[in-house]
Backbone atoms as SQL, in Angstrom:
CREATE TABLE atoms (id INTEGER PRIMARY KEY, chain TEXT, resi INTEGER, resn TEXT, atom TEXT, x REAL, y REAL, z REAL);
INSERT INTO atoms VALUES
  (1, 'A', 1, 'MET', 'N', 112.490, 31.118, 133.009),
  (2, 'A', 1, 'MET', 'CA', 111.959, 30.850, 131.547),
  (3, 'A', 1, 'MET', 'C', 111.069, 31.938, 131.215),
  (4, 'A', 2, 'LEU', 'N', 110.358, 32.757, 132.050),
  (5, 'A', 2, 'LEU', 'CA', 109.327, 33.613, 131.714),
  (6, 'A', 2, 'LEU', 'C', 110.047, 35.032, 131.509),
  (7, 'A', 3, 'LEU', 'N', 111.162, 35.113, 131.951),
  (8, 'A', 3, 'LEU', 'CA', 112.238, 36.354, 131.876),
  (9, 'A', 3, 'LEU', 'C', 112.634, 36.170, 130.317),
  (10, 'A', 4, 'ARG', 'N', 113.016, 35.064, 130.091),
  (11, 'A', 4, 'ARG', 'CA', 113.836, 34.760, 128.579),
  (12, 'A', 4, 'ARG', 'C', 112.513, 34.892, 127.648),
  (13, 'A', 5, 'LEU', 'N', 111.529, 34.475, 127.927),
  (14, 'A', 5, 'LEU', 'CA', 110.301, 34.585, 126.982),
  (15, 'A', 5, 'LEU', 'C', 110.026, 35.984, 126.720),
  (16, 'A', 6, 'ALA', 'N', 109.845, 36.786, 127.929),
  (17, 'A', 6, 'ALA', 'CA', 109.698, 38.325, 127.654),
  (18, 'A', 6, 'ALA', 'C', 110.750, 38.779, 126.870),
  (19, 'A', 7, 'TYR', 'N', 111.954, 38.426, 127.135),
  (20, 'A', 7, 'TYR', 'CA', 112.954, 39.197, 126.484),
  (21, 'A', 7, 'TYR', 'C', 113.000, 38.783, 125.013),
  (22, 'A', 8, 'LEU', 'N', 112.608, 37.401, 124.522),
  (23, 'A', 8, 'LEU', 'CA', 112.378, 37.142, 123.076),
  (24, 'A', 8, 'LEU', 'C', 111.226, 37.987, 122.502),
  (25, 'A', 9, 'ALA', 'N', 110.249, 38.032, 123.301),
  (26, 'A', 9, 'ALA', 'CA', 108.948, 38.701, 122.794),
  (27, 'A', 9, 'ALA', 'C', 109.522, 40.398, 122.468),
  (28, 'A', 10, 'VAL', 'N', 110.210, 40.990, 123.450),
  (29, 'A', 10, 'VAL', 'CA', 110.567, 42.420, 123.214),
  (30, 'A', 10, 'VAL', 'C', 111.514, 42.490, 122.071),
  (31, 'A', 11, 'THR', 'N', 112.378, 41.622, 121.982),
  (32, 'A', 11, 'THR', 'CA', 113.578, 41.829, 121.058),
  (33, 'A', 11, 'THR', 'C', 112.807, 41.425, 119.447),
  (34, 'A', 12, 'ASN', 'N', 111.979, 40.467, 119.416),
  (35, 'A', 12, 'ASN', 'CA', 111.421, 40.437, 118.138),
  (36, 'A', 12, 'ASN', 'C', 110.283, 41.360, 117.837),
  (37, 'A', 13, 'ALA', 'N', 109.809, 41.930, 118.942),
  (38, 'A', 13, 'ALA', 'CA', 108.912, 43.142, 118.373),
  (39, 'A', 13, 'ALA', 'C', 109.642, 44.247, 118.019),
  (40, 'A', 14, 'PHE', 'N', 110.718, 44.562, 118.426),
  (41, 'A', 14, 'PHE', 'CA', 111.706, 45.539, 117.918),
  (42, 'A', 14, 'PHE', 'C', 111.998, 45.118, 116.427),
  (43, 'A', 15, 'ALA', 'N', 112.359, 43.902, 116.332),
  (44, 'A', 15, 'ALA', 'CA', 112.799, 43.371, 114.887),
  (45, 'A', 15, 'ALA', 'C', 111.652, 43.556, 113.988),
  (46, 'A', 16, 'ALA', 'N', 110.332, 43.248, 114.460),
  (47, 'A', 16, 'ALA', 'CA', 109.069, 43.394, 113.483),
  (48, 'A', 16, 'ALA', 'C', 109.120, 44.904, 113.252),
  (49, 'A', 17, 'LEU', 'N', 109.193, 45.797, 114.135),
  (50, 'A', 17, 'LEU', 'CA', 109.217, 47.341, 114.059),
  (51, 'A', 17, 'LEU', 'C', 110.237, 47.797, 112.898),
  (52, 'A', 18, 'ARG', 'N', 111.251, 47.127, 112.765),
  (53, 'A', 18, 'ARG', 'CA', 112.373, 47.253, 111.859),
  (54, 'A', 18, 'ARG', 'C', 111.985, 47.071, 110.587),
  (55, 'A', 19, 'LEU', 'N', 111.003, 46.165, 110.324),
  (56, 'A', 19, 'LEU', 'CA', 110.558, 45.756, 109.088),
  (57, 'A', 19, 'LEU', 'C', 109.658, 46.521, 108.458),
  (58, 'A', 20, 'LEU', 'N', 109.080, 47.384, 109.121),
  (59, 'A', 20, 'LEU', 'CA', 108.050, 48.265, 108.692),
  (60, 'A', 20, 'LEU', 'C', 108.448, 49.189, 107.686),
  (61, 'A', 21, 'PRO', 'N', 109.802, 49.898, 107.845),
  (62, 'A', 21, 'PRO', 'CA', 109.961, 50.843, 106.483),
  (63, 'A', 21, 'PRO', 'C', 110.661, 50.028, 105.385),
  (64, 'A', 22, 'MET', 'N', 110.705, 48.864, 105.514),
  (65, 'A', 22, 'MET', 'CA', 111.506, 48.121, 104.672),
  (66, 'A', 22, 'MET', 'C', 110.579, 47.797, 103.395),
  (67, 'A', 23, 'GLY', 'N', 111.278, 47.771, 102.245),
  (68, 'A', 23, 'GLY', 'CA', 110.013, 47.513, 101.097),
  (69, 'A', 23, 'GLY', 'C', 110.188, 45.865, 100.681),
  (70, 'A', 24, 'ASP', 'N', 109.311, 45.394, 100.061),
  (71, 'A', 24, 'ASP', 'CA', 109.231, 43.940, 99.879),
  (72, 'A', 24, 'ASP', 'C', 110.461, 43.355, 99.310),
  (73, 'A', 25, 'ARG', 'N', 111.120, 44.074, 98.437),
  (74, 'A', 25, 'ARG', 'CA', 112.297, 43.733, 97.891),
  (75, 'A', 25, 'ARG', 'C', 113.322, 43.268, 98.887),
  (76, 'A', 26, 'ASP', 'N', 113.527, 44.395, 99.758),
  (77, 'A', 26, 'ASP', 'CA', 114.594, 44.040, 100.994),
  (78, 'A', 26, 'ASP', 'C', 114.016, 43.145, 101.700),
  (79, 'A', 27, 'LYS', 'N', 112.845, 42.935, 102.083),
  (80, 'A', 27, 'LYS', 'CA', 112.328, 41.755, 102.818),
  (81, 'A', 27, 'LYS', 'C', 112.790, 40.383, 102.366),
  (82, 'A', 28, 'ASN', 'N', 112.326, 40.349, 101.248),
  (83, 'A', 28, 'ASN', 'CA', 112.645, 39.033, 100.408),
  (84, 'A', 28, 'ASN', 'C', 114.135, 38.729, 100.365),
  (85, 'A', 29, 'ILE', 'N', 115.143, 39.824, 100.252),
  (86, 'A', 29, 'ILE', 'CA', 116.497, 39.632, 100.272),
  (87, 'A', 29, 'ILE', 'C', 116.825, 39.143, 101.740),
  (88, 'A', 30, 'GLU', 'N', 116.237, 39.682, 102.774),
  (89, 'A', 30, 'GLU', 'CA', 116.703, 39.224, 104.077),
  (90, 'A', 30, 'GLU', 'C', 116.154, 37.780, 104.358),
  (91, 'A', 31, 'ILE', 'N', 115.040, 37.403, 103.778),
  (92, 'A', 31, 'ILE', 'CA', 114.480, 36.139, 103.850),
  (93, 'A', 31, 'ILE', 'C', 115.398, 35.344, 103.152),
  (94, 'A', 32, 'LEU', 'N', 115.879, 35.432, 101.917),
  (95, 'A', 32, 'LEU', 'CA', 116.581, 34.416, 101.497),
  (96, 'A', 32, 'LEU', 'C', 118.172, 34.404, 102.027),
  (97, 'A', 33, 'ALA', 'N', 118.557, 35.573, 102.457),
  (98, 'A', 33, 'ALA', 'CA', 119.965, 35.306, 103.381),
  (99, 'A', 33, 'ALA', 'C', 119.625, 34.491, 104.339),
  (100, 'A', 34, 'LEU', 'N', 118.413, 34.570, 105.248),
  (101, 'A', 34, 'LEU', 'CA', 118.152, 33.805, 106.467),
  (102, 'A', 34, 'LEU', 'C', 118.130, 32.420, 106.082),
  (103, 'A', 35, 'ARG', 'N', 117.659, 32.036, 104.996),
  (104, 'A', 35, 'ARG', 'CA', 117.426, 30.730, 104.495),
  (105, 'A', 35, 'ARG', 'C', 118.607, 30.139, 104.113),
  (106, 'A', 36, 'HIS', 'N', 119.596, 30.875, 103.515),
  (107, 'A', 36, 'HIS', 'CA', 121.018, 30.360, 103.021),
  (108, 'A', 36, 'HIS', 'C', 121.657, 30.228, 104.472),
  (109, 'A', 37, 'GLN', 'N', 121.524, 31.054, 105.458),
  (110, 'A', 37, 'GLN', 'CA', 122.375, 30.707, 106.702),
  (111, 'A', 37, 'GLN', 'C', 121.914, 29.421, 107.439),
  (112, 'A', 38, 'ILE', 'N', 120.583, 29.150, 107.221),
  (113, 'A', 38, 'ILE', 'CA', 120.165, 27.969, 107.841),
  (114, 'A', 38, 'ILE', 'C', 120.612, 26.699, 107.001),
  (115, 'A', 39, 'ASN', 'N', 120.623, 26.722, 105.669),
  (116, 'A', 39, 'ASN', 'CA', 121.178, 25.716, 104.998),
  (117, 'A', 39, 'ASN', 'C', 122.921, 25.484, 105.586),
  (118, 'A', 40, 'VAL', 'N', 123.542, 26.698, 105.599),
  (119, 'A', 40, 'VAL', 'CA', 124.890, 26.509, 105.743),
  (120, 'A', 40, 'VAL', 'C', 125.000, 25.825, 107.423),
  (121, 'A', 41, 'LEU', 'N', 124.158, 26.195, 108.314),
  (122, 'A', 41, 'LEU', 'CA', 124.134, 25.666, 109.659),
  (123, 'A', 41, 'LEU', 'C', 123.986, 24.139, 109.573),
  (124, 'A', 42, 'GLN', 'N', 123.095, 23.646, 108.769),
  (125, 'A', 42, 'GLN', 'CA', 122.450, 22.259, 108.608),
  (126, 'A', 42, 'GLN', 'C', 123.676, 21.455, 108.046),
  (127, 'A', 43, 'ARG', 'N', 124.244, 22.099, 107.084),
  (128, 'A', 43, 'ARG', 'CA', 125.506, 21.384, 106.524),
  (129, 'A', 43, 'ARG', 'C', 126.693, 21.169, 107.674),
  (130, 'A', 44, 'GLN', 'N', 126.970, 22.361, 108.350),
  (131, 'A', 44, 'GLN', 'CA', 127.981, 22.216, 109.371),
  (132, 'A', 44, 'GLN', 'C', 127.655, 21.083, 110.441),
  (133, 'A', 45, 'LEU', 'N', 126.254, 21.189, 110.857),
  (134, 'A', 45, 'LEU', 'CA', 125.932, 20.367, 111.838),
  (135, 'A', 45, 'LEU', 'C', 125.909, 18.844, 111.500),
  (136, 'A', 46, 'GLY', 'N', 125.484, 18.632, 110.174),
  (137, 'A', 46, 'GLY', 'CA', 125.233, 17.257, 109.793),
  (138, 'A', 46, 'GLY', 'C', 124.011, 16.751, 110.050),
  (139, 'A', 47, 'ALA', 'N', 123.907, 15.577, 109.646),
  (140, 'A', 47, 'ALA', 'CA', 122.614, 14.931, 109.787),
  (141, 'A', 47, 'ALA', 'C', 122.435, 14.076, 111.171),
  (142, 'A', 48, 'ASP', 'N', 123.581, 13.979, 111.775),
  (143, 'A', 48, 'ASP', 'CA', 123.417, 13.130, 113.150),
  (144, 'A', 48, 'ASP', 'C', 123.336, 13.979, 114.178),
  (145, 'A', 49, 'VAL', 'N', 123.416, 15.166, 114.194),
  (146, 'A', 49, 'VAL', 'CA', 123.368, 16.326, 115.413),
  (147, 'A', 49, 'VAL', 'C', 121.932, 16.987, 115.161),
  (148, 'A', 50, 'ARG', 'N', 121.359, 16.949, 116.421),
  (149, 'A', 50, 'ARG', 'CA', 119.781, 17.496, 116.518),
  (150, 'A', 50, 'ARG', 'C', 120.079, 18.799, 117.105),
  (151, 'A', 51, 'VAL', 'N', 119.354, 19.705, 116.891),
  (152, 'A', 51, 'VAL', 'CA', 119.219, 21.064, 117.403),
  (153, 'A', 51, 'VAL', 'C', 118.384, 21.041, 118.695),
  (154, 'A', 52, 'ARG', 'N', 118.889, 21.475, 119.728),
  (155, 'A', 52, 'ARG', 'CA', 118.006, 21.555, 120.990),
  (156, 'A', 52, 'ARG', 'C', 117.546, 23.043, 121.075),
  (157, 'A', 53, 'PHE', 'N', 116.015, 23.245, 121.160),
  (158, 'A', 53, 'PHE', 'CA', 115.633, 24.585, 121.602),
  (159, 'A', 53, 'PHE', 'C', 115.258, 24.487, 122.983),
  (160, 'A', 54, 'ALA', 'N', 115.435, 25.521, 123.580),
  (161, 'A', 54, 'ALA', 'CA', 115.071, 25.667, 125.001),
  (162, 'A', 54, 'ALA', 'C', 113.388, 25.932, 125.252),
  (163, 'A', 55, 'ALA', 'N', 112.848, 25.630, 126.216),
  (164, 'A', 55, 'ALA', 'CA', 111.387, 25.938, 126.329),
  (165, 'A', 55, 'ALA', 'C', 110.766, 27.163, 125.810),
  (166, 'A', 56, 'GLU', 'N', 111.519, 28.242, 126.065),
  (167, 'A', 56, 'GLU', 'CA', 111.105, 29.500, 125.721),
  (168, 'A', 56, 'GLU', 'C', 111.169, 29.611, 124.276),
  (169, 'A', 57, 'ASP', 'N', 112.268, 29.151, 123.673),
  (170, 'A', 57, 'ASP', 'CA', 112.131, 29.189, 122.216),
  (171, 'A', 57, 'ASP', 'C', 111.255, 28.426, 121.638),
  (172, 'A', 58, 'ARG', 'N', 110.891, 27.237, 122.045),
  (173, 'A', 58, 'ARG', 'CA', 109.732, 26.338, 121.472),
  (174, 'A', 58, 'ARG', 'C', 108.445, 27.149, 121.469),
  (175, 'A', 59, 'THR', 'N', 108.171, 27.758, 122.908),
  (176, 'A', 59, 'THR', 'CA', 107.049, 28.720, 122.895),
  (177, 'A', 59, 'THR', 'C', 106.924, 29.780, 121.944),
  (178, 'A', 60, 'PHE', 'N', 108.046, 30.516, 121.880),
  (179, 'A', 60, 'PHE', 'CA', 107.807, 31.633, 120.904),
  (180, 'A', 60, 'PHE', 'C', 107.703, 31.111, 119.510),
  (181, 'A', 61, 'LEU', 'N', 108.575, 30.111, 119.078),
  (182, 'A', 61, 'LEU', 'CA', 108.375, 29.596, 117.643),
  (183, 'A', 61, 'LEU', 'C', 106.783, 29.023, 117.562),
  (184, 'A', 62, 'ALA', 'N', 106.346, 28.296, 118.366),
  (185, 'A', 62, 'ALA', 'CA', 105.004, 27.845, 118.406),
  (186, 'A', 62, 'ALA', 'C', 103.984, 28.966, 118.341),
  (187, 'A', 63, 'ALA', 'N', 104.089, 29.945, 118.977),
  (188, 'A', 63, 'ALA', 'CA', 103.162, 31.200, 119.044),
  (189, 'A', 63, 'ALA', 'C', 103.192, 31.860, 117.726),
  (190, 'A', 64, 'LEU', 'N', 104.430, 31.814, 117.054),
  (191, 'A', 64, 'LEU', 'CA', 104.796, 32.688, 115.893),
  (192, 'A', 64, 'LEU', 'C', 104.244, 31.931, 114.759),
  (193, 'A', 65, 'LEU', 'N', 104.366, 30.555, 114.734),
  (194, 'A', 65, 'LEU', 'CA', 103.875, 29.707, 113.515),
  (195, 'A', 65, 'LEU', 'C', 102.603, 29.318, 113.611),
  (196, 'A', 66, 'ALA', 'N', 101.906, 29.448, 114.847),
  (197, 'A', 66, 'ALA', 'CA', 100.394, 28.852, 114.980),
  (198, 'A', 66, 'ALA', 'C', 99.494, 29.421, 114.036),
  (199, 'A', 67, 'PRO', 'N', 99.577, 30.636, 113.523),
  (200, 'A', 67, 'PRO', 'CA', 98.344, 30.989, 112.652),
  (201, 'A', 67, 'PRO', 'C', 98.597, 30.596, 111.260),
  (202, 'A', 68, 'LEU', 'N', 99.685, 30.174, 110.975),
  (203, 'A', 68, 'LEU', 'CA', 99.931, 29.597, 109.537),
  (204, 'A', 68, 'LEU', 'C', 99.105, 28.279, 109.324),
  (205, 'A', 69, 'PRO', 'N', 98.609, 28.167, 108.018),
  (206, 'A', 69, 'PRO', 'CA', 98.013, 26.960, 107.662),
  (207, 'A', 69, 'PRO', 'C', 98.987, 25.859, 107.706),
  (208, 'A', 70, 'ARG', 'N', 98.593, 24.517, 107.829),
  (209, 'A', 70, 'ARG', 'CA', 99.602, 23.424, 107.948),
  (210, 'A', 70, 'ARG', 'C', 100.366, 23.324, 106.482),
  (211, 'A', 71, 'GLU', 'N', 99.578, 23.581, 105.489),
  (212, 'A', 71, 'GLU', 'CA', 100.390, 23.190, 104.110),
  (213, 'A', 71, 'GLU', 'C', 101.749, 24.299, 103.989),
  (214, 'A', 72, 'VAL', 'N', 101.272, 25.614, 104.501),
  (215, 'A', 72, 'VAL', 'CA', 102.350, 26.600, 104.529),
  (216, 'A', 72, 'VAL', 'C', 103.574, 26.042, 105.338),
  (217, 'A', 73, 'LEU', 'N', 103.159, 25.766, 106.424),
  (218, 'A', 73, 'LEU', 'CA', 104.157, 25.394, 107.529),
  (219, 'A', 73, 'LEU', 'C', 105.020, 24.252, 107.124),
  (220, 'A', 74, 'ARG', 'N', 104.353, 23.233, 106.273),
  (221, 'A', 74, 'ARG', 'CA', 105.099, 21.732, 105.742),
  (222, 'A', 74, 'ARG', 'C', 106.058, 22.665, 104.704),
  (223, 'A', 75, 'ARG', 'N', 105.801, 23.608, 103.984),
  (224, 'A', 75, 'ARG', 'CA', 106.615, 24.115, 102.900),
  (225, 'A', 75, 'ARG', 'C', 107.768, 24.953, 103.421),
  (226, 'A', 76, 'MET', 'N', 107.796, 25.491, 104.543),
  (227, 'A', 76, 'MET', 'CA', 108.829, 26.248, 105.235),
  (228, 'A', 76, 'MET', 'C', 109.993, 25.499, 105.531),
  (229, 'A', 77, 'ARG', 'N', 111.172, 26.421, 105.313),
  (230, 'A', 77, 'ARG', 'CA', 112.478, 25.699, 105.669),
  (231, 'A', 77, 'ARG', 'C', 112.697, 26.220, 107.039),
  (232, 'A', 78, 'LEU', 'N', 112.635, 25.034, 107.983),
  (233, 'A', 78, 'LEU', 'CA', 112.813, 25.167, 109.410),
  (234, 'A', 78, 'LEU', 'C', 114.118, 24.454, 109.978),
  (235, 'A', 79, 'LEU', 'N', 114.823, 24.590, 110.930),
  (236, 'A', 79, 'LEU', 'CA', 115.565, 23.687, 111.624),
  (237, 'A', 79, 'LEU', 'C', 115.047, 22.584, 112.067),
  (238, 'A', 80, 'ILE', 'N', 113.725, 22.655, 112.300),
  (239, 'A', 80, 'ILE', 'CA', 113.133, 21.371, 112.818),
  (240, 'A', 80, 'ILE', 'C', 111.931, 20.869, 111.842),
  (241, 'A', 81, 'ARG', 'N', 111.531, 19.750, 112.006),
  (242, 'A', 81, 'ARG', 'CA', 110.461, 19.228, 111.054),
  (243, 'A', 81, 'ARG', 'C', 109.159, 19.996, 111.512),
  (244, 'A', 82, 'PRO', 'N', 108.634, 20.294, 110.370),
  (245, 'A', 82, 'PRO', 'CA', 107.089, 21.016, 110.709),
  (246, 'A', 82, 'PRO', 'C', 106.167, 20.179, 111.716),
  (247, 'A', 83, 'ASP', 'N', 106.221, 18.986, 111.550),
  (248, 'A', 83, 'ASP', 'CA', 105.332, 17.981, 112.471),
  (249, 'A', 83, 'ASP', 'C', 105.717, 18.426, 114.000),
  (250, 'A', 84, 'THR', 'N', 106.943, 18.575, 114.242),
  (251, 'A', 84, 'THR', 'CA', 107.495, 19.013, 115.580),
  (252, 'A', 84, 'THR', 'C', 106.838, 20.319, 115.911),
  (253, 'A', 85, 'VAL', 'N', 106.684, 21.220, 115.234),
  (254, 'A', 85, 'VAL', 'CA', 106.063, 22.435, 115.501),
  (255, 'A', 85, 'VAL', 'C', 104.811, 22.268, 115.625),
  (256, 'A', 86, 'LEU', 'N', 104.028, 21.582, 114.790),
  (257, 'A', 86, 'LEU', 'CA', 102.791, 21.357, 115.031),
  (258, 'A', 86, 'LEU', 'C', 102.409, 20.585, 116.428),
  (259, 'A', 87, 'ARG', 'N', 103.234, 19.638, 116.809),
  (260, 'A', 87, 'ARG', 'CA', 103.248, 19.065, 118.184),
  (261, 'A', 87, 'ARG', 'C', 103.208, 20.097, 119.152),
  (262, 'A', 88, 'TRP', 'N', 104.345, 21.017, 119.087),
  (263, 'A', 88, 'TRP', 'CA', 104.378, 22.222, 120.029),
  (264, 'A', 88, 'TRP', 'C', 103.124, 23.167, 120.124),
  (265, 'A', 89, 'ILE', 'N', 102.580, 23.360, 118.924),
  (266, 'A', 89, 'ILE', 'CA', 101.525, 24.106, 118.989),
  (267, 'A', 89, 'ILE', 'C', 100.152, 23.357, 119.899),
  (268, 'A', 90, 'ALA', 'N', 100.148, 22.085, 119.535),
  (269, 'A', 90, 'ALA', 'CA', 98.997, 21.278, 120.155),
  (270, 'A', 90, 'ALA', 'C', 99.145, 21.096, 121.644),
  (271, 'A', 91, 'ILE', 'N', 100.559, 21.267, 122.319),
  (272, 'A', 91, 'ILE', 'CA', 100.568, 21.176, 123.780),
  (273, 'A', 91, 'ILE', 'C', 100.180, 22.469, 124.345);
């Protein structure tokens, strides 16, 4: 698990570095494209299929989303419910 978590941290650090030279317009387009992909995945999975996150994925998401205010977190489009993320943060 620690190796996977380290891998996620390194790959996401490089992803964050890739965002530095991008303009706001490009970042907004990428965000919209990612949100659309989430919508497509949710449609394909249907309401009866639950997405399973590995422990390292839960840890990384909780660390990434922890600084956000609860109101912002509840407005975000996530594969999981915001209350689930808040529960992960509390653990």
